[in-house]
N, CA, C and O atoms as a Maestro MAE file, in Angstrom:
{
 s_m_m2io_version
 :::
 2.0.0
}

f_m_ct {
 s_m_title
 :::
 protein
 m_atom[320] {
  # First column is atom index #
  i_m_mmod_type
  r_m_x_coord
  r_m_y_coord
  r_m_z_coord
  i_m_residue_number
  s_m_chain_name
  s_m_pdb_residue_name
  s_m_pdb_atom_name
  i_m_atomic_number
  :::
  1 25 0.417 -9.453 -3.871 1 A "MET " " N  " 7
  2 3 -0.216 -10.026 -2.705 1 A "MET " " CA " 6
  3 2 0.693 -9.783 -1.505 1 A "MET " " C  " 6
  4 15 1.879 -10.111 -1.538 1 A "MET " " O  " 8
  5 25 0.145 -9.223 -0.481 2 A "LEU " " N  " 7
  6 3 0.873 -8.978 0.756 2 A "LEU " " CA " 6
  7 2 0.750 -10.210 1.629 2 A "LEU " " C  " 6
  8 15 -0.357 -10.659 1.925 2 A "LEU " " O  " 8
  9 25 1.860 -10.748 2.034 3 A "SER " " N  " 7
  10 3 1.883 -11.993 2.789 3 A "SER " " CA " 6
  11 2 2.659 -11.796 4.086 3 A "SER " " C  " 6
  12 15 3.741 -11.208 4.090 3 A "SER " " O  " 8
  13 25 2.100 -12.290 5.184 4 A "LEU " " N  " 7
  14 3 2.806 -12.188 6.457 4 A "LEU " " CA " 6
  15 2 4.149 -12.909 6.405 4 A "LEU " " C  " 6
  16 15 5.100 -12.511 7.078 4 A "LEU " " O  " 8
  17 25 4.222 -13.963 5.611 5 A "GLU " " N  " 7
  18 3 5.467 -14.724 5.508 5 A "GLU " " CA " 6
  19 2 6.571 -13.925 4.820 5 A "GLU " " C  " 6
  20 15 7.750 -14.230 4.998 5 A "GLU " " O  " 8
  21 25 6.212 -12.919 4.048 6 A "ALA " " N  " 7
  22 3 7.199 -12.153 3.284 6 A "ALA " " CA " 6
  23 2 7.485 -10.787 3.890 6 A "ALA " " C  " 6
  24 15 8.190 -9.988 3.273 6 A "ALA " " O  " 8
  25 25 6.966 -10.494 5.065 7 A "LEU " " N  " 7
  26 3 7.146 -9.162 5.634 7 A "LEU " " CA " 6
  27 2 8.609 -8.791 5.834 7 A "LEU " " C  " 6
  28 15 8.980 -7.628 5.679 7 A "LEU " " O  " 8
  29 25 9.433 -9.759 6.174 8 A "ASP " " N  " 7
  30 3 10.839 -9.444 6.420 8 A "ASP " " CA " 6
  31 2 11.563 -8.959 5.162 8 A "ASP " " C  " 6
  32 15 12.599 -8.303 5.269 8 A "ASP " " O  " 8
  33 25 11.043 -9.267 3.985 9 A "ILE " " N  " 7
  34 3 11.713 -8.829 2.759 9 A "ILE " " CA " 6
  35 2 11.092 -7.565 2.170 9 A "ILE " " C  " 6
  36 15 11.608 -7.029 1.189 9 A "ILE " " O  " 8
  37 25 9.991 -7.076 2.751 10 A "ILE " " N  " 7
  38 3 9.389 -5.863 2.209 10 A "ILE " " CA " 6
  39 2 9.609 -4.654 3.101 10 A "ILE " " C  " 6
  40 15 9.089 -3.577 2.809 10 A "ILE " " O  " 8
  41 25 10.357 -4.802 4.170 11 A "ASP " " N  " 7
  42 3 10.578 -3.673 5.061 11 A "ASP " " CA " 6
  43 2 11.358 -2.602 4.309 11 A "ASP " " C  " 6
  44 15 12.505 -2.808 3.913 11 A "ASP " " O  " 8
  45 25 10.721 -1.470 4.123 12 A "ALA " " N  " 7
  46 3 11.301 -0.386 3.340 12 A "ALA " " CA " 6
  47 2 11.023 0.933 4.044 12 A "ALA " " C  " 6
  48 15 10.341 0.965 5.069 12 A "ALA " " O  " 8
  49 25 11.550 2.013 3.496 13 A "ASP " " N  " 7
  50 3 11.273 3.331 4.071 13 A "ASP " " CA " 6
  51 2 9.792 3.684 3.952 13 A "ASP " " C  " 6
  52 15 9.214 4.273 4.865 13 A "ASP " " O  " 8
  53 25 9.188 3.326 2.838 14 A "TRP " " N  " 7
  54 3 7.771 3.594 2.580 14 A "TRP " " CA " 6
  55 2 7.115 2.330 2.043 14 A "TRP " " C  " 6
  56 15 7.734 1.566 1.302 14 A "TRP " " O  " 8
  57 25 5.861 2.115 2.421 15 A "LEU " " N  " 7
  58 3 5.062 1.037 1.846 15 A "LEU " " CA " 6
  59 2 3.767 1.647 1.321 15 A "LEU " " C  " 6
  60 15 3.025 2.294 2.061 15 A "LEU " " O  " 8
  61 25 3.511 1.434 0.049 16 A "LEU " " N  " 7
  62 3 2.269 1.874 -0.571 16 A "LEU " " CA " 6
  63 2 1.493 0.616 -0.923 16 A "LEU " " C  " 6
  64 15 1.907 -0.166 -1.779 16 A "LEU " " O  " 8
  65 25 0.373 0.432 -0.258 17 A "LEU " " N  " 7
  66 3 -0.416 -0.780 -0.421 17 A "LEU " " CA " 6
  67 2 -1.657 -0.468 -1.228 17 A "LEU " " C  " 6
  68 15 -2.342 0.522 -0.971 17 A "LEU " " O  " 8
  69 25 -1.945 -1.305 -2.197 18 A "GLY " " N  " 7
  70 3 -3.111 -1.078 -3.028 18 A "GLY " " CA " 6
  71 2 -3.992 -2.297 -3.115 18 A "GLY " " C  " 6
  72 15 -3.528 -3.435 -3.045 18 A "GLY " " O  " 8
  73 25 -5.259 -2.039 -3.267 19 A "THR " " N  " 7
  74 3 -6.238 -3.077 -3.532 19 A "THR " " CA " 6
  75 2 -7.173 -2.550 -4.606 19 A "THR " " C  " 6
  76 15 -7.345 -1.339 -4.747 19 A "THR " " O  " 8
  77 25 -7.769 -3.440 -5.352 20 A "LEU " " N  " 7
  78 3 -8.621 -3.012 -6.450 20 A "LEU " " CA " 6
  79 2 -10.004 -2.564 -5.978 20 A "LEU " " C  " 6
  80 15 -10.756 -1.960 -6.742 20 A "LEU " " O  " 8
  81 25 -10.335 -2.856 -4.730 21 A "ASN " " N  " 7
  82 3 -11.632 -2.461 -4.186 21 A "ASN " " CA " 6
  83 2 -11.438 -1.814 -2.826 21 A "ASN " " C  " 6
  84 15 -10.542 -2.193 -2.071 21 A "ASN " " O  " 8
  85 25 -12.276 -0.841 -2.519 22 A "SER " " N  " 7
  86 3 -12.199 -0.208 -1.201 22 A "SER " " CA " 6
  87 2 -13.074 -0.941 -0.191 22 A "SER " " C  " 6
  88 15 -13.202 -0.510 0.955 22 A "SER " " O  " 8
  89 25 -13.674 -2.048 -0.617 23 A "LYS " " N  " 7
  90 3 -14.502 -2.893 0.248 23 A "LYS " " CA " 6
  91 2 -14.250 -4.334 -0.143 23 A "LYS " " C  " 6
  92 15 -13.627 -4.604 -1.170 23 A "LYS " " O  " 8
  93 25 -14.724 -5.242 0.656 24 A "GLY " " N  " 7
  94 3 -14.668 -6.649 0.296 24 A "GLY " " CA " 6
  95 2 -13.513 -7.394 0.929 24 A "GLY " " C  " 6
  96 15 -12.794 -6.864 1.776 24 A "GLY " " O  " 8
  97 25 -13.351 -8.633 0.500 25 A "LYS " " N  " 7
  98 3 -12.382 -9.544 1.104 25 A "LYS " " CA " 6
  99 2 -10.938 -9.056 0.985 25 A "LYS " " C  " 6
  100 15 -10.175 -9.133 1.949 25 A "LYS " " O  " 8
  101 25 -10.567 -8.561 -0.178 26 A "ALA " " N  " 7
  102 3 -9.182 -8.127 -0.371 26 A "ALA " " CA " 6
  103 2 -8.851 -6.951 0.539 26 A "ALA " " C  " 6
  104 15 -7.785 -6.916 1.152 26 A "ALA " " O  " 8
  105 25 -9.755 -5.999 0.624 27 A "TYR " " N  " 7
  106 3 -9.523 -4.832 1.479 27 A "TYR " " CA " 6
  107 2 -9.499 -5.237 2.947 27 A "TYR " " C  " 6
  108 15 -8.655 -4.766 3.708 27 A "TYR " " O  " 8
  109 25 -10.414 -6.099 3.343 28 A "THR " " N  " 7
  110 3 -10.456 -6.573 4.725 28 A "THR " " CA " 6
  111 2 -9.183 -7.337 5.070 28 A "THR " " C  " 6
  112 15 -8.648 -7.188 6.169 28 A "THR " " O  " 8
  113 25 -8.696 -8.151 4.142 29 A "ALA " " N  " 7
  114 3 -7.457 -8.902 4.370 29 A "ALA " " CA " 6
  115 2 -6.267 -7.955 4.521 29 A "ALA " " C  " 6
  116 15 -5.402 -8.170 5.370 29 A "ALA " " O  " 8
  117 25 -6.226 -6.907 3.693 30 A "MET " " N  " 7
  118 3 -5.131 -5.944 3.791 30 A "MET " " CA " 6
  119 2 -5.180 -5.217 5.134 30 A "MET " " C  " 6
  120 15 -4.152 -5.066 5.793 30 A "MET " " O  " 8
  121 25 -6.351 -4.773 5.537 31 A "GLU " " N  " 7
  122 3 -6.486 -4.099 6.827 31 A "GLU " " CA " 6
  123 2 -6.094 -5.025 7.975 31 A "GLU " " C  " 6
  124 15 -5.435 -4.604 8.925 31 A "GLU " " O  " 8
  125 25 -6.499 -6.270 7.881 32 A "SER " " N  " 7
  126 3 -6.165 -7.250 8.909 32 A "SER " " CA " 6
  127 2 -4.654 -7.447 9.010 32 A "SER " " C  " 6
  128 15 -4.104 -7.551 10.107 32 A "SER " " O  " 8
  129 25 -4.001 -7.495 7.871 33 A "THR " " N  " 7
  130 3 -2.545 -7.666 7.845 33 A "THR " " CA " 6
  131 2 -1.843 -6.491 8.524 33 A "THR " " C  " 6
  132 15 -0.876 -6.688 9.260 33 A "THR " " O  " 8
  133 25 -2.322 -5.279 8.283 34 A "THR " " N  " 7
  134 3 -1.669 -4.110 8.873 34 A "THR " " CA " 6
  135 2 -1.841 -4.053 10.388 34 A "THR " " C  " 6
  136 15 -1.136 -3.300 11.060 34 A "THR " " O  " 8
  137 25 -2.759 -4.832 10.927 35 A "GLN " " N  " 7
  138 3 -2.975 -4.857 12.373 35 A "GLN " " CA " 6
  139 2 -2.168 -5.957 13.072 35 A "GLN " " C  " 6
  140 15 -2.192 -6.063 14.298 35 A "GLN " " O  " 8
  141 25 -1.467 -6.757 12.304 36 A "GLN " " N  " 7
  142 3 -0.673 -7.845 12.872 36 A "GLN " " CA " 6
  143 2 0.607 -7.301 13.517 36 A "GLN " " C  " 6
  144 15 1.232 -6.392 12.971 36 A "GLN " " O  " 8
  145 25 1.002 -7.847 14.667 37 A "PRO " " N  " 7
  146 3 2.242 -7.393 15.315 37 A "PRO " " CA " 6
  147 2 3.465 -7.466 14.401 37 A "PRO " " C  " 6
  148 15 4.338 -6.601 14.465 37 A "PRO " " O  " 8
  149 25 3.533 -8.487 13.556 38 A "MET " " N  " 7
  150 3 4.679 -8.600 12.635 38 A "MET " " CA " 6
  151 2 4.728 -7.406 11.697 38 A "MET " " C  " 6
  152 15 5.805 -6.873 11.431 38 A "MET " " O  " 8
  153 25 3.576 -6.979 11.192 39 A "PHE " " N  " 7
  154 3 3.513 -5.831 10.295 39 A "PHE " " CA " 6
  155 2 3.889 -4.555 11.041 39 A "PHE " " C  " 6
  156 15 4.593 -3.697 10.508 39 A "PHE " " O  " 8
  157 25 3.422 -4.442 12.253 40 A "GLN " " N  " 7
  158 3 3.645 -3.231 13.033 40 A "GLN " " CA " 6
  159 2 5.090 -3.080 13.506 40 A "GLN " " C  " 6
  160 15 5.460 -2.039 14.049 40 A "GLN " " O  " 8
  161 25 5.902 -4.111 13.303 41 A "ARG " " N  " 7
  162 3 7.343 -4.009 13.592 41 A "ARG " " CA " 6
  163 2 8.132 -3.440 12.414 41 A "ARG " " C  " 6
  164 15 9.315 -3.129 12.556 41 A "ARG " " O  " 8
  165 25 7.498 -3.304 11.272 42 A "LEU " " N  " 7
  166 3 8.192 -2.765 10.092 42 A "LEU " " CA " 6
  167 2 8.559 -1.298 10.311 42 A "LEU " " C  " 6
  168 15 7.807 -0.542 10.926 42 A "LEU " " O  " 8
  169 25 9.713 -0.915 9.802 43 A "ASN " " N  " 7
  170 3 10.161 0.475 9.935 43 A "ASN " " CA " 6
  171 2 9.172 1.456 9.313 43 A "ASN " " C  " 6
  172 15 8.911 2.517 9.879 43 A "ASN " " O  " 8
  173 25 8.627 1.110 8.163 44 A "ALA " " N  " 7
  174 3 7.671 2.006 7.516 44 A "ALA " " CA " 6
  175 2 6.458 2.235 8.410 44 A "ALA " " C  " 6
  176 15 5.964 3.359 8.506 44 A "ALA " " O  " 8
  177 25 5.980 1.198 9.056 45 A "TYR " " N  " 7
  178 3 4.829 1.343 9.950 45 A "TYR " " CA " 6
  179 2 5.195 2.217 11.151 45 A "TYR " " C  " 6
  180 15 4.450 3.127 11.514 45 A "TYR " " O  " 8
  181 25 6.336 1.937 11.758 46 A "LYS " " N  " 7
  182 3 6.772 2.705 12.930 46 A "LYS " " CA " 6
  183 2 6.929 4.188 12.603 46 A "LYS " " C  " 6
  184 15 6.680 5.044 13.453 46 A "LYS " " O  " 8
  185 25 7.340 4.492 11.375 47 A "ASN " " N  " 7
  186 3 7.567 5.878 10.960 47 A "ASN " " CA " 6
  187 2 6.336 6.504 10.291 47 A "ASN " " C  " 6
  188 15 6.422 7.592 9.721 47 A "ASN " " O  " 8
  189 25 5.193 5.812 10.363 48 A "HIS " " N  " 7
  190 3 3.953 6.299 9.754 48 A "HIS " " CA " 6
  191 2 4.111 6.517 8.250 48 A "HIS " " C  " 6
  192 15 3.605 7.492 7.695 48 A "HIS " " O  " 8
  193 25 4.815 5.601 7.608 49 A "HIS " " N  " 7
  194 3 5.068 5.677 6.171 49 A "HIS " " CA " 6
  195 2 4.380 4.531 5.429 49 A "HIS " " C  " 6
  196 15 4.949 3.953 4.503 49 A "HIS " " O  " 8
  197 25 3.164 4.212 5.838 50 A "VAL " " N  " 7
  198 3 2.357 3.213 5.147 50 A "VAL " " CA " 6
  199 2 1.109 3.915 4.636 50 A "VAL " " C  " 6
  200 15 0.383 4.541 5.408 50 A "VAL " " O  " 8
  201 25 0.862 3.811 3.343 51 A "SER " " N  " 7
  202 3 -0.312 4.443 2.751 51 A "SER " " CA " 6
  203 2 -1.042 3.450 1.869 51 A "SER " " C  " 6
  204 15 -0.437 2.563 1.267 51 A "SER " " O  " 8
  205 25 -2.342 3.615 1.805 52 A "ILE " " N  " 7
  206 3 -3.177 2.775 0.955 52 A "ILE " " CA " 6
  207 2 -3.525 3.567 -0.300 52 A "ILE " " C  " 6
  208 15 -3.960 4.716 -0.224 52 A "ILE " " O  " 8
  209 25 -3.327 2.939 -1.453 53 A "VAL " " N  " 7
  210 3 -3.607 3.585 -2.737 53 A "VAL " " CA " 6
  211 2 -4.639 2.763 -3.502 53 A "VAL " " C  " 6
  212 15 -4.875 1.596 -3.192 53 A "VAL " " O  " 8
  213 25 -5.243 3.384 -4.494 54 A "ASP " " N  " 7
  214 3 -6.190 2.700 -5.376 54 A "ASP " " CA " 6
  215 2 -5.384 1.842 -6.348 54 A "ASP " " C  " 6
  216 15 -4.784 2.353 -7.294 54 A "ASP " " O  " 8
  217 25 -5.380 0.562 -6.108 55 A "GLY " " N  " 7
  218 3 -4.578 -0.356 -6.907 55 A "GLY " " CA " 6
  219 2 -4.956 -0.420 -8.368 55 A "GLY " " C  " 6
  220 15 -4.146 -0.841 -9.193 55 A "GLY " " O  " 8
  221 25 -6.170 -0.014 -8.711 56 A "SER " " N  " 7
  222 3 -6.571 -0.079 -10.123 56 A "SER " " CA " 6
  223 2 -5.722 0.854 -10.975 56 A "SER " " C  " 6
  224 15 -5.379 0.511 -12.106 56 A "SER " " O  " 8
  225 25 -5.377 2.026 -10.455 57 A "TYR " " N  " 7
  226 3 -4.510 2.942 -11.203 57 A "TYR " " CA " 6
  227 2 -3.077 2.418 -11.274 57 A "TYR " " C  " 6
  228 15 -2.379 2.618 -12.268 57 A "TYR " " O  " 8
  229 25 -2.661 1.761 -10.233 58 A "TRP " " N  " 7
  230 3 -1.276 1.316 -10.138 58 A "TRP " " CA " 6
  231 2 -1.002 0.050 -10.943 58 A "TRP " " C  " 6
  232 15 0.129 -0.172 -11.376 58 A "TRP " " O  " 8
  233 25 -2.034 -0.792 -11.151 59 A "THR " " N  " 7
  234 3 -1.758 -2.085 -11.779 59 A "THR " " CA " 6
  235 2 -2.673 -2.469 -12.927 59 A "THR " " C  " 6
  236 15 -2.294 -3.301 -13.752 59 A "THR " " O  " 8
  237 25 -3.860 -1.896 -13.008 60 A "SER " " N  " 7
  238 3 -4.835 -2.433 -13.959 60 A "SER " " CA " 6
  239 2 -5.175 -1.517 -15.121 60 A "SER " " C  " 6
  240 15 -5.237 -1.969 -16.264 60 A "SER " " O  " 8
  241 25 -5.392 -0.259 -14.853 61 A "ILE " " N  " 7
  242 3 -5.927 0.635 -15.887 61 A "ILE " " CA " 6
  243 2 -4.883 0.942 -16.954 61 A "ILE " " C  " 6
  244 15 -5.140 0.749 -18.142 61 A "ILE " " O  " 8
  245 25 -3.730 1.408 -16.553 62 A "GLY " " N  " 7
  246 3 -2.672 1.743 -17.501 62 A "GLY " " CA " 6
  247 2 -2.952 3.020 -18.281 62 A "GLY " " C  " 6
  248 15 -4.036 3.594 -18.177 62 A "GLY " " O  " 8
  249 25 -1.999 3.449 -19.041 63 A "GLY " " N  " 7
  250 3 -2.145 4.638 -19.871 63 A "GLY " " CA " 6
  251 2 -1.665 5.896 -19.165 63 A "GLY " " C  " 6
  252 15 -1.328 5.869 -17.981 63 A "GLY " " O  " 8
  253 25 -1.637 7.008 -19.911 64 A "PRO " " N  " 7
  254 3 -1.078 8.250 -19.377 64 A "PRO " " CA " 6
  255 2 -1.882 8.838 -18.211 64 A "PRO " " C  " 6
  256 15 -1.293 9.404 -17.290 64 A "PRO " " O  " 8
  257 25 -3.201 8.717 -18.235 65 A "LEU " " N  " 7
  258 3 -4.000 9.277 -17.132 65 A "LEU " " CA " 6
  259 2 -3.779 8.494 -15.841 65 A "LEU " " C  " 6
  260 15 -3.713 9.079 -14.760 65 A "LEU " " O  " 8
  261 25 -3.667 7.190 -15.951 66 A "ALA " " N  " 7
  262 3 -3.371 6.375 -14.770 66 A "ALA " " CA " 6
  263 2 -1.974 6.702 -14.246 66 A "ALA " " C  " 6
  264 15 -1.766 6.782 -13.035 66 A "ALA " " O  " 8
  265 25 -1.026 6.889 -15.150 67 A "ALA " " N  " 7
  266 3 0.329 7.243 -14.735 67 A "ALA " " CA " 6
  267 2 0.342 8.571 -13.986 67 A "ALA " " C  " 6
  268 15 1.037 8.718 -12.981 67 A "ALA " " O  " 8
  269 25 -0.424 9.529 -14.477 68 A "LEU " " N  " 7
  270 3 -0.514 10.815 -13.781 68 A "LEU " " CA " 6
  271 2 -1.143 10.662 -12.403 68 A "LEU " " C  " 6
  272 15 -0.748 11.356 -11.466 68 A "LEU " " O  " 8
  273 25 -2.116 9.764 -12.265 69 A "GLN " " N  " 7
  274 3 -2.734 9.523 -10.963 69 A "GLN " " CA " 6
  275 2 -1.735 8.898 -10.002 69 A "GLN " " C  " 6
  276 15 -1.704 9.249 -8.823 69 A "GLN " " O  " 8
  277 25 -0.923 7.980 -10.495 70 A "VAL " " N  " 7
  278 3 0.110 7.367 -9.654 70 A "VAL " " CA " 6
  279 2 1.088 8.441 -9.170 70 A "VAL " " C  " 6
  280 15 1.453 8.471 -7.994 70 A "VAL " " O  " 8
  281 25 1.504 9.309 -10.069 71 A "ILE " " N  " 7
  282 3 2.412 10.402 -9.689 71 A "ILE " " CA " 6
  283 2 1.745 11.306 -8.655 71 A "ILE " " C  " 6
  284 15 2.383 11.701 -7.680 71 A "ILE " " O  " 8
  285 25 0.477 11.635 -8.856 72 A "ASP " " N  " 7
  286 3 -0.251 12.448 -7.879 72 A "ASP " " CA " 6
  287 2 -0.329 11.741 -6.528 72 A "ASP " " C  " 6
  288 15 -0.157 12.373 -5.485 72 A "ASP " " O  " 8
  289 25 -0.588 10.436 -6.543 73 A "ASP " " N  " 7
  290 3 -0.638 9.682 -5.291 73 A "ASP " " CA " 6
  291 2 0.690 9.783 -4.545 73 A "ASP " " C  " 6
  292 15 0.721 10.072 -3.349 73 A "ASP " " O  " 8
  293 25 1.773 9.545 -5.257 74 A "ILE " " N  " 7
  294 3 3.102 9.585 -4.637 74 A "ILE " " CA " 6
  295 2 3.387 10.989 -4.088 74 A "ILE " " C  " 6
  296 15 3.862 11.137 -2.962 74 A "ILE " " O  " 8
  297 25 3.097 11.997 -4.878 75 A "GLU " " N  " 7
  298 3 3.335 13.381 -4.438 75 A "GLU " " CA " 6
  299 2 2.521 13.683 -3.166 75 A "GLU " " C  " 6
  300 15 3.059 14.229 -2.203 75 A "GLU " " O  " 8
  301 25 1.250 13.333 -3.165 76 A "ASN " " N  " 7
  302 3 0.413 13.594 -1.998 76 A "ASN " " CA " 6
  303 2 0.887 12.846 -0.767 76 A "ASN " " C  " 6
  304 15 0.892 13.396 0.335 76 A "ASN " " O  " 8
  305 25 1.281 11.607 -0.945 77 A "ILE " " N  " 7
  306 3 1.742 10.791 0.184 77 A "ILE " " CA " 6
  307 2 3.052 11.346 0.738 77 A "ILE " " C  " 6
  308 15 3.198 11.485 1.953 77 A "ILE " " O  " 8
  309 25 3.991 11.660 -0.125 78 A "MET " " N  " 7
  310 3 5.303 12.090 0.330 78 A "MET " " CA " 6
  311 2 5.313 13.508 0.922 78 A "MET " " C  " 6
  312 15 6.112 13.814 1.807 78 A "MET " " O  " 8
  313 25 4.426 14.356 0.428 79 A "LEU " " N  " 7
  314 3 4.443 15.759 0.895 79 A "LEU " " CA " 6
  315 2 3.488 16.031 2.048 79 A "LEU " " C  " 6
  316 15 3.552 17.089 2.673 79 A "LEU " " O  " 8
  317 25 2.598 15.076 2.335 80 A "ASN " " N  " 7
  318 3 1.638 15.318 3.427 80 A "ASN " " CA " 6
  319 2 1.934 14.489 4.635 80 A "ASN " " C  " 6
  320 15 1.220 14.577 5.634 80 A "ASN " " O  " 8
  :::
 }
 m_bond[319] {
  # First column is bond index #
  i_m_from
  i_m_to
  i_m_order
  :::
  1 1 2 1
  2 2 3 1
  3 3 4 2
  4 3 5 1
  5 5 6 1
  6 6 7 1
  7 7 8 2
  8 7 9 1
  9 9 10 1
  10 10 11 1
  11 11 12 2
  12 11 13 1
  13 13 14 1
  14 14 15 1
  15 15 16 2
  16 15 17 1
  17 17 18 1
  18 18 19 1
  19 19 20 2
  20 19 21 1
  21 21 22 1
  22 22 23 1
  23 23 24 2
  24 23 25 1
  25 25 26 1
  26 26 27 1
  27 27 28 2
  28 27 29 1
  29 29 30 1
  30 30 31 1
  31 31 32 2
  32 31 33 1
  33 33 34 1
  34 34 35 1
  35 35 36 2
  36 35 37 1
  37 37 38 1
  38 38 39 1
  39 39 40 2
  40 39 41 1
  41 41 42 1
  42 42 43 1
  43 43 44 2
  44 43 45 1
  45 45 46 1
  46 46 47 1
  47 47 48 2
  48 47 49 1
  49 49 50 1
  50 50 51 1
  51 51 52 2
  52 51 53 1
  53 53 54 1
  54 54 55 1
  55 55 56 2
  56 55 57 1
  57 57 58 1
  58 58 59 1
  59 59 60 2
  60 59 61 1
  61 61 62 1
  62 62 63 1
  63 63 64 2
  64 63 65 1
  65 65 66 1
  66 66 67 1
  67 67 68 2
  68 67 69 1
  69 69 70 1
  70 70 71 1
  71 71 72 2
  72 71 73 1
  73 73 74 1
  74 74 75 1
  75 75 76 2
  76 75 77 1
  77 77 78 1
  78 78 79 1
  79 79 80 2
  80 79 81 1
  81 81 82 1
  82 82 83 1
  83 83 84 2
  84 83 85 1
  85 85 86 1
  86 86 87 1
  87 87 88 2
  88 87 89 1
  89 89 90 1
  90 90 91 1
  91 91 92 2
  92 91 93 1
  93 93 94 1
  94 94 95 1
  95 95 96 2
  96 95 97 1
  97 97 98 1
  98 98 99 1
  99 99 100 2
  100 99 101 1
  101 101 102 1
  102 102 103 1
  103 103 104 2
  104 103 105 1
  105 105 106 1
  106 106 107 1
  107 107 108 2
  108 107 109 1
  109 109 110 1
  110 110 111 1
  111 111 112 2
  112 111 113 1
  113 113 114 1
  114 114 115 1
  115 115 116 2
  116 115 117 1
  117 117 118 1
  118 118 119 1
  119 119 120 2
  120 119 121 1
  121 121 122 1
  122 122 123 1
  123 123 124 2
  124 123 125 1
  125 125 126 1
  126 126 127 1
  127 127 128 2
  128 127 129 1
  129 129 130 1
  130 130 131 1
  131 131 132 2
  132 131 133 1
  133 133 134 1
  134 134 135 1
  135 135 136 2
  136 135 137 1
  137 137 138 1
  138 138 139 1
  139 139 140 2
  140 139 141 1
  141 141 142 1
  142 142 143 1
  143 143 144 2
  144 143 145 1
  145 145 146 1
  146 146 147 1
  147 147 148 2
  148 147 149 1
  149 149 150 1
  150 150 151 1
  151 151 152 2
  152 151 153 1
  153 153 154 1
  154 154 155 1
  155 155 156 2
  156 155 157 1
  157 157 158 1
  158 158 159 1
  159 159 160 2
  160 159 161 1
  161 161 162 1
  162 162 163 1
  163 163 164 2
  164 163 165 1
  165 165 166 1
  166 166 167 1
  167 167 168 2
  168 167 169 1
  169 169 170 1
  170 170 171 1
  171 171 172 2
  172 171 173 1
  173 173 174 1
  174 174 175 1
  175 175 176 2
  176 175 177 1
  177 177 178 1
  178 178 179 1
  179 179 180 2
  180 179 181 1
  181 181 182 1
  182 182 183 1
  183 183 184 2
  184 183 185 1
  185 185 186 1
  186 186 187 1
  187 187 188 2
  188 187 189 1
  189 189 190 1
  190 190 191 1
  191 191 192 2
  192 191 193 1
  193 193 194 1
  194 194 195 1
  195 195 196 2
  196 195 197 1
  197 197 198 1
  198 198 199 1
  199 199 200 2
  200 199 201 1
  201 201 202 1
  202 202 203 1
  203 203 204 2
  204 203 205 1
  205 205 206 1
  206 206 207 1
  207 207 208 2
  208 207 209 1
  209 209 210 1
  210 210 211 1
  211 211 212 2
  212 211 213 1
  213 213 214 1
  214 214 215 1
  215 215 216 2
  216 215 217 1
  217 217 218 1
  218 218 219 1
  219 219 220 2
  220 219 221 1
  221 221 222 1
  222 222 223 1
  223 223 224 2
  224 223 225 1
  225 225 226 1
  226 226 227 1
  227 227 228 2
  228 227 229 1
  229 229 230 1
  230 230 231 1
  231 231 232 2
  232 231 233 1
  233 233 234 1
  234 234 235 1
  235 235 236 2
  236 235 237 1
  237 237 238 1
  238 238 239 1
  239 239 240 2
  240 239 241 1
  241 241 242 1
  242 242 243 1
  243 243 244 2
  244 243 245 1
  245 245 246 1
  246 246 247 1
  247 247 248 2
  248 247 249 1
  249 249 250 1
  250 250 251 1
  251 251 252 2
  252 251 253 1
  253 253 254 1
  254 254 255 1
  255 255 256 2
  256 255 257 1
  257 257 258 1
  258 258 259 1
  259 259 260 2
  260 259 261 1
  261 261 262 1
  262 262 263 1
  263 263 264 2
  264 263 265 1
  265 265 266 1
  266 266 267 1
  267 267 268 2
  268 267 269 1
  269 269 270 1
  270 270 271 1
  271 271 272 2
  272 271 273 1
  273 273 274 1
  274 274 275 1
  275 275 276 2
  276 275 277 1
  277 277 278 1
  278 278 279 1
  279 279 280 2
  280 279 281 1
  281 281 282 1
  282 282 283 1
  283 283 284 2
  284 283 285 1
  285 285 286 1
  286 286 287 1
  287 287 288 2
  288 287 289 1
  289 289 290 1
  290 290 291 1
  291 291 292 2
  292 291 293 1
  293 293 294 1
  294 294 295 1
  295 295 296 2
  296 295 297 1
  297 297 298 1
  298 298 299 1
  299 299 300 2
  300 299 301 1
  301 301 302 1
  302 302 303 1
  303 303 304 2
  304 303 305 1
  305 305 306 1
  306 306 307 1
  307 307 308 2
  308 307 309 1
  309 309 310 1
  310 310 311 1
  311 311 312 2
  312 311 313 1
  313 313 314 1
  314 314 315 1
  315 315 316 2
  316 315 317 1
  317 317 318 1
  318 318 319 1
  319 319 320 2
  :::
 }
}
């Protein structure tokens, strides 16, 4: 769960944010958070190093195919 109260401890070089749905309350909440001034002060945001990933592969599905998708996500994000 991404929380505005915890932003100071998640400031990193890269932030990969995932939600289990590309629509709905969770996705809307995540988008809303990224528009907050506190979020936009993060180094990752300033350096355009924030990406949204399909959280189902990262946290729910599991197994070798999901692991390969996570690796593909990271490769695509870091190289593009």
